[in-house]
N, C-alpha and C positions, 0 to 999 in steps of 0.2 A: 604391582610389579616389583620383581626381585632385583634389588640393586646394591644392597648393604653388605658389608664384610664385617664379621665379629671376630676379633682376635682374642681368644680366651687365654688369659695370662699375659694380656697386652700391655700391661704396665711393668712387666718384668724385664730382665737383662736382655734376653733375646726377642721377647714379645714386642717390647717398646720399639726396638729397631725395625721389626716387621711392620708395625703400625706406620711408622713415619715413611717407609719405602712405599707402601700401598697408598698412603694418603697423598704423597707426592702426585699421584696419577689420578686418585679418586677422593679429593678432599671432601669432607663432610659426610662420606658414606662409609668411614671406617671407624669401628667402635673398639675401644680398649675395655675389655671386660675382665671381671675378677670379683672377689668376694668384697673387697674393700672399695666402696664407692669414694671414699676420700682419696685413697691412693690414685684411683683412676682419674679423679678430676684434677689432682695435682699434675700428674702426667699430661693430661690432654691441654691443660693451660700451657704447658711448655711447648705444645706445638701450634700455638696461636689459633686454636679451634679447628685445625684440619682433622684432628681425631676427636671422636666424641666419647664420652664416658658411659659406661653401663655397668651395674651391678648385677652379678650373676654368680651363682653357687650351684656347682655341678651336683652337690649333694641334695639339692632340692628337686622335686619334680618339675620337669620342663615341658609345658603345653606346646603342642605342635603350631598352634596358632601364632605363637611368638616368633615363628620362622618365616611368616608370610611375605616379608620384605627383604629376607636375608638370602642372598644368593650364595654366599660362601662363608664357611666357619674355618678359622685357622686355629688348631689347637696346640698350646704350648706346655700344657700341663699333663701329668700322669694321670691315668685313669685305671680303674679295674673292672668296671662294668660297661659293656658296649651299649647300653640303652639309649644314651644321648646320641651316640652315633647313628644308631638305628632311626631315631627320631629324624634326624637330619635328612639321612638318605631317602626315607619314606615320604618326606615332604618336598623333595625335589632341591634340597639344599646340598650343594658341594661341600667337600670336607677335606682338609689337608692337615695331616698330623705331623708335628715336629717332635713328638715324644720318642723315647728309645725303650721302652718296656717291651721286650721280646715276646713275653707271654700275653700281654694284651693285644700286641700286633698280630699275634697268631689267632686270637679270637676274632679280630676284625676280618682276617683272611677268610675264616670260616663262614661269614655273612653271606658270601657268594653262593653257598649251598644250603645254608639254613634258613635264610630269609628270602621271601618273595616280594615282589613289588617294588624293590629298590629303583627309584627313579634319579638319584643323584649319584654322583661320582665321588669316590674317596681316593685320595693318593696319600699313602703312608710310606714310612721310612724316608722322611724328608729332613735334610740337614747336612751335616759332615759325616758322621757315623752313627747311625745308618743315613745314607743319603748319597754323597759323593762317592763313597767307598762302593756302593751298590752299583753306580754308573761305571766306575773304573773297572769293576769286576765283569760287568756285562761286556765292555769293549775288549778286555783282555780275553774273554772266552770267544768273542766273534772273530778274532784274529786267528783262531786255530779251528782245525776240523773236528778235534775231540778234545775234551777237557777232563783230566783226572782229578785234580785239586787246586784249590785257590787258597793262597795265604795272603792275608791282609795285615799290613803293620801301620801303626798310627803313632806319630810323635807329637806331643803337645809341649807347649813352652810354659815353664813355671813362672815365667814373668808376665803372662797373659792375665787379663782380668776376666773372672768367670762369675756367674750369678750364684747365688746361695744354693738354689736347687741342683745345679750342676756340680758344686763341691760335695753337697751331701750325697749325690748318687755315686760320685766317684769314691769316696770314703766308705760308703756301705757296701760297694762292690769289691773292695779290696780283699775282703775275706769270703767272697762268695764262692760257692760251688754250683756249677751249672753244666748243662749238656751241650756237646757239639756233635756235628755229624761227620764221621770218619769212616770212608768206605762204605757209605750207606747205612751205618749203624749208628745209634745215638750212645755216646759214652760220657760219663761225668768227668769233669775236670775241675781244678781249683784255680782261682786267679793268681796271677804272678808266679805260675809254674810253667814249664816247657818253653824256656827261653830259645829264641831263634834270632841269628843274625840276619838283617836285611840291609840292602844298599839303597839308601834314599837318594843317592847321587849328589853332585855338587860338593859344596863344603861340608855338608851333613855326613857324607860318607856312610860307612856301615854303623850300625847301631843294634844293640841286642834288645829285642822287645819280648814281652811275656804275655801270656794269656790274659784276656779281659773279657767280660761278658757284653760286648757290644752286639746288639740284636742283629746286625747284618748276617753274621755267621749262623744264626738261627733260622732265618727266612731265605737266604740265598740258596741253600741245597734245593729248595722246592721251586723258587721262582726262575732259577737259572738251570735246574736240573744237572747239579754238579754233586758227585758223591762225597767229596771232602771239602769243607770250609773251615778255616780257623782265623780268628783275629786276635792280634796282639797290640800291647801298648808299651810305650816308653816315653820318657821325659827328655826335654833338651839337656838336662843335667844327667849325665852318665852316673854320677854318684848316687843320686836320689833314686834312679831306677834300680840300681844294684842293691842299695840299702833295703828297698821294699822286697826284692827278690830274696835278700838274706833273711829279713824278718819272716817271710812266708816259709823258708826252709827250716827256720829255728821253731816254726809253730806258733809263733807270736800274733799273727793276724787275727784269730778269733777273738783276741782281746778288744778288738775294735768294736765288737758287738755290744760291749758293756756301754751304759749310758755315759758315764763320765769319760772314759777313753774316747768314745765316738765324738763327744762334745769337743774334747781337746784337739782331736784330729781334724775336725771341721774348721775350728778356729785357727789352726795352724796353717792349713792349707789356704785358707782365706787370706792370711797375711804374708804369705810367701810371695816375694817380688823379686828374687834372684833368677837370672837366666833371662830369656827372650820371650816375645810374644808371638814366636814362629810356631807354625804347625806344618806337618807334612804327612802324606798318606802315600803308601807304596802298595801295590798289588802285584804279586808274583803267581802267575797261573800256569800250571805244567800240563802239557797235552802232547798232542801230535799234530802235525801239518804235512800234507803230502807223504804220509807214512813214516815220517821222521819225528823223534821226540823233540819238543821244543819248549822254550820258555817265554812267555808273553809277559812284559813288565809295563805297568802304567803307573806313573807317579806324579803328584802334584804337591806344591808348597805354596804357603802364603802367611799372613800374619792376621791375628785377631780372630781366633777360632769362632767366637760368638758372632762377630759380624759376618763372617762367611756363612755361618749356619743361617742367620737372618737373611742374608742376601739370596741363598738358595730357596729358602722357603717363600720369600717374596716372588721371586721368578716363578716358582712353581704355582703359586697362589694366582699370579696374573695370567698364567697360561691357562689354568683351570677357569678363572673368572671369565676370561675373553674368548674361549673356545666355544664353539657352536655345536660340535659333534663329538663330545666326550662319550665314550661308553659308559654305561651305568654299572655300579658295583664297586668293589674294592680292589685297589691295584698298588703294588709296590712301586716306588719311583722308577725303577729300571724296566718295569713292564710297559711304561708310557712314554718314557723319555730316553734320549741318549745324551752323548757329550762329545764335544770337541775341545782339544787342548791348544792353545795358541801360546806363543812365547810369554805374553804377560796377561792372559785372560782364559777364561774357560766359557764355553758357550753351550747352553742348555738347548737341546734340539728335541723335536717330537718324533717318535718312531710309530705314530698312528696318524689317522685322519682326524685333525683337531681344529678344523675351521681355519681362520685367518692366522692364527698365531703360528709361528715357525721357531724363532729362536729368541733367547734372551742371554745376554752377555754378562758375565761376572767379572769385574776387572780385578787387578791385583793379585792374580794366581798365575803362577807359572808351572808348566808340566812338560812331561816328555814321555815317550813309549818306545819300545823297540821289541822285536821278535828275533830270537836267536836260537840256534840249534844247540842241542846239549850233548 
């Protein structure tokens, strides 16, 4: 009987928090998996045995019989090949993906049409961005009759603690060229260009954010049927944000692709501890309501981005694990779930028939929304 949960990358910065949250409800059935058995054992010892260690290398062949007792896999590592996901879904094992590689998530989307016999359910785009940004974008669209474009802005605190993989991903994408959907067409853009001011509200006020290759802007045009979507990034330090934009303007960002400069940048980001641990997300959706042009705004704020990512992933994982009527196939988070914002929390809701599970509340998040005529 399938009862176990495997968290791959489960002893990492985010994965470890997911393991602890899931083990609080299902002790002994959660496995922290990764290439290093020693690191897995060290982490699991710190949980008092509630989480169990497992050595697993995604680069090795993975026989389906190893999933006989596994009801759910939570993936916290980047992948390039969907073969492991196919193995899970063909064996009836559910799958939740916390990674943010847009190209890979697009491959997973395609499994709905290229693969037959999928009996498990996969929920992808789970975390802060993609993840909560997707849910806010969905709510912003639902507030209108028609939606022309969605602008997403994310602020991260430089005083926050981030895992090594997250730091490396950020540095690698400072010099990225990627595609966005604008008026139904795919166009190439560069990171830290196209600055746009947005109002995060409260004491944060207006901030200028710049283009960054978060995968939500690559998948939302399809999942929400919106012709233009763009996501931008800024930091709580206005100086740091402006400095990176100035480096891009001078043509210096490609220097980060060199091995020595990349290593120095990753080390520097890892040591940065000025600023706060606060994060904020703002979605501005432009469209029409009752024949008039309107702006639908949704915003949330909190602290410790990795903790919120873990809480979101754990809430989704519990929903998938405990639901008896999940549809089979691959779904982005916003295709199965909705969200409600409270004064000091966020509640994850289902928008499908998912058995007994209905809601999971994430504390320490404040949010607001409004619909106004333009």
